[in-house]
N, C-alpha and C positions, 0 to 999 in steps of 0.2 A: 431159142427162146421164141415165145409164141408172138409176143407184140403185145401182148395185154396184161394187166393184171385181173387174176381171175378168184373169185370167190364161189364157192359150191354151197348150195342150200338144198333142203328138202322142205317142200311146200307142206305146211301143217294146216289143220282144219281150222284153225283159229284166223288164217289168212284167206279164208274163203267165204261167200256170201251165202245166203239162204238158196240160192241156185246150185251151189257148189264150185262154183270156179273162183279164182282168185279176185280179191277186190282189188281195184285198180290203185288205191293208195298203196299197196304194198310194194309196187314196183318202184316207187318213189323212197319208200322207207330201205329198200335194198340197195338202191343207188348210194344212199347216205351210209348203209352199211359197208360198202364195197370201198367207198372211200376213205371210212375211217380205219378199216383193216389195212388198207394200202400204207396210210399213216404210221400205224403201229408195226407194221411189219418192214416197210421200205424206209421210211423217213421218221423214226423217233426222235429225231434232234426238232423236228417241227413241233410235235408234241408237247416238249418242253418248251418252245417258244410259245404255244398258244396257252400255257399256266402263267405265263408272263403277259405281255401286250399284243401278242399277234390275234389278229382275227380271220378266219375266212367266213367273209359273208356269202351266203349263196344270194345269186342275183336272180337266176332263172332255173327251172327244171321243167322239163317236158319228157313226155313218153308216148310213143306210137305203138298200137297194139296190131299186133296180125294173127294171132290165133289163143285161144284159152288154154288156162293150166289149171290144173285141180290138185287136191290133197294129194301129197307123197309123189307128185311128179319130183324129179332130179332136176335142178336148174343150175346151170352156169351164169355168174354175171360176170361180164369182162367188161373191165374199165381201159380206155384208151385216150392219151393226151390228143385232142382235136385243135387245140389252139392255146398258143401261149405268148400273152403280151407283157410289157413290163408291170402291170400290176393285177392281170387276170389270168385264169386257166378255165379253159373248157374242156370239160370231159365228154367222150362219149360213151354209152352203155348198150350192150348187146346182152338179150336175154335169151340164152340158150336152153332148151330143154332137151335133154339128154335120154335116149331110150336104147340100151343094149348098144352103146357104141355108136348110133346115128344122131345127129345134131340138127334140131329144128330150130331155126331163129323164130322166137315166138313175140319179141316185141324188141324195139330199140329207143334209146333214150338220149337226152343230151342235161349237161348241168354247167351252169357257169359261175364261178365264185371270184370274187374279189378279195385280195389281200390288203388289211387295214392296221392300223396301230393306232394307239392313245386310249385315254379313257371313253367309255361308253356315250359320254356327251360331246365329245370332241374327237371322234375318228378321222383319221385322214389316208387317203390310199398310198400304199407303199410297193416295192418292187416285191416281185414272188421271190422269197428268200433263195439264196443259192443253193442250200442243201435239198430245198424242195425241187429246184429244176432238176439238180443232180439225179434225184431218185425217179424223177418223171421220164428222163432221158430214154431208157429202156423201152419206154412204153409209146412211145410218139410216132405220128406219121407225118411229123412234118420234117421236111427234110433240112439238114445242115443246122440243127438247132443243138448246141451243146451247152452242158452247164456252165452260165456265167457269161456265154458268148452274145453279142450284140444281136438283136433280132433283125430279121429281113424288115427292111422298111415298110412291105406289105402287111405284116402282122402285127404293127404297133398300134397300140391303142390311141384312139385319135383325140380322148378326152384330156 
């Protein structure tokens, strides 16, 4: 197993600016797409919960750029679980340009989400669903985190 969830993407003209390189907001779109495809393929039960009252609020998103990419570049967006607390998840993303079997890291990002439930005017934090914890387990770099297992004290959310 690779240790990351991967989405492959071919950059299109619509994702570039007038200079010809990829416009920065697309990197954030690709993070969202990778997260969505992970849910669809690895945690479809969570999608069902999202149709009920589970909400995944994006709290923070960031991206650091190392080199430019342009139209028709082949890209691998690789998502890993970086941190798991009782109510929040932090993902890391590597953006890797693929050229004839050689990989080039072109950017790195992060995304932090909170699990919430309730009506829109009265949402409250809730534990990360067990089926989501289970789906994330193969993609973690956190030692000794098993689905449903208590979290190490150092990684608990202090809020």
